[in-house]
N, C-alpha and C positions, 0 to 999 in steps of 0.2 A: 236332767235334760236341758239343753240350752234354749233359751228363749229367742225367737226370730223376730226381729223388727223390721217391718217393710213400710217405707213411706208411700202412703196412697197416691202421692203425686207421681211417683214412679210408674204405678200401674196405669194411671191415666195417660202419661206420656208414652208408655209402651203401647197402649191401645191406639194412639194416633200415629205411631211410627209405621212407616212402609219400607219394604224392600227397595233400595235405591238402584239395583242392578240386576242382570241376569234374567233367567227364564221367568221369575216371579217378580219382575220389577213392577213396582206400584201396588203390590198386594200388601195388606197389613201384616205386620210380623206375626201377630197372633193367628193369622190363618195360613201360614207357611205350613206345608206337609211335615210332620214329624221325621220321615226318613230324610228329607232334605237337610233338615236341622242336625240329624245325627250324622250325615256326611260331612257337613261343615264342622262338627265338633271333632270328627275323627281327622280330617284333612287340616284343620285349622280355622278357627273363627276369625273374622276380620278384626283388626286392632280397633281399640277404642269403644266409644259408646255403642256403635253397631253390633259389635262382638258381644258385649255384655248383654244387650237386649236380647240378641239371638240365643244366648246361653240361658237367659231367664225364661224365654219362651220354651226352650226345650225342657227345662225343669217343670214348668207349668204343665206342659203336655205329657211328660214322662209320669207325672204324679197325679194326672187326670183332674186337673183343676181348672180346665177350660171354662166350665161353667161359671166360675167366679169372675172371669175377666171378659167373657164374650159380650156382655151386655155394654161394656164400655167402648166397644169399636164403633166408630161413627158409621152411620147407615149407608154412606156413600161408599164404603169399603166393598172390594170384590168378594 
């Protein structure tokens, strides 16, 4: 089995990231609804860092790992 290494700084940065446009503008990426992320994954995630972060959030949600990262979201998040 391959070992997965994830830099904790990536999760901290992800917790602070917010959706920059659309219906969920300003919402922390970790609070985006899973169906919304699935739609983006099917239609095409944004290029660059935002797309990578959205893909990571989808993996977190798909695998039921929200409990591990929800505490990292700043309290001012919607």
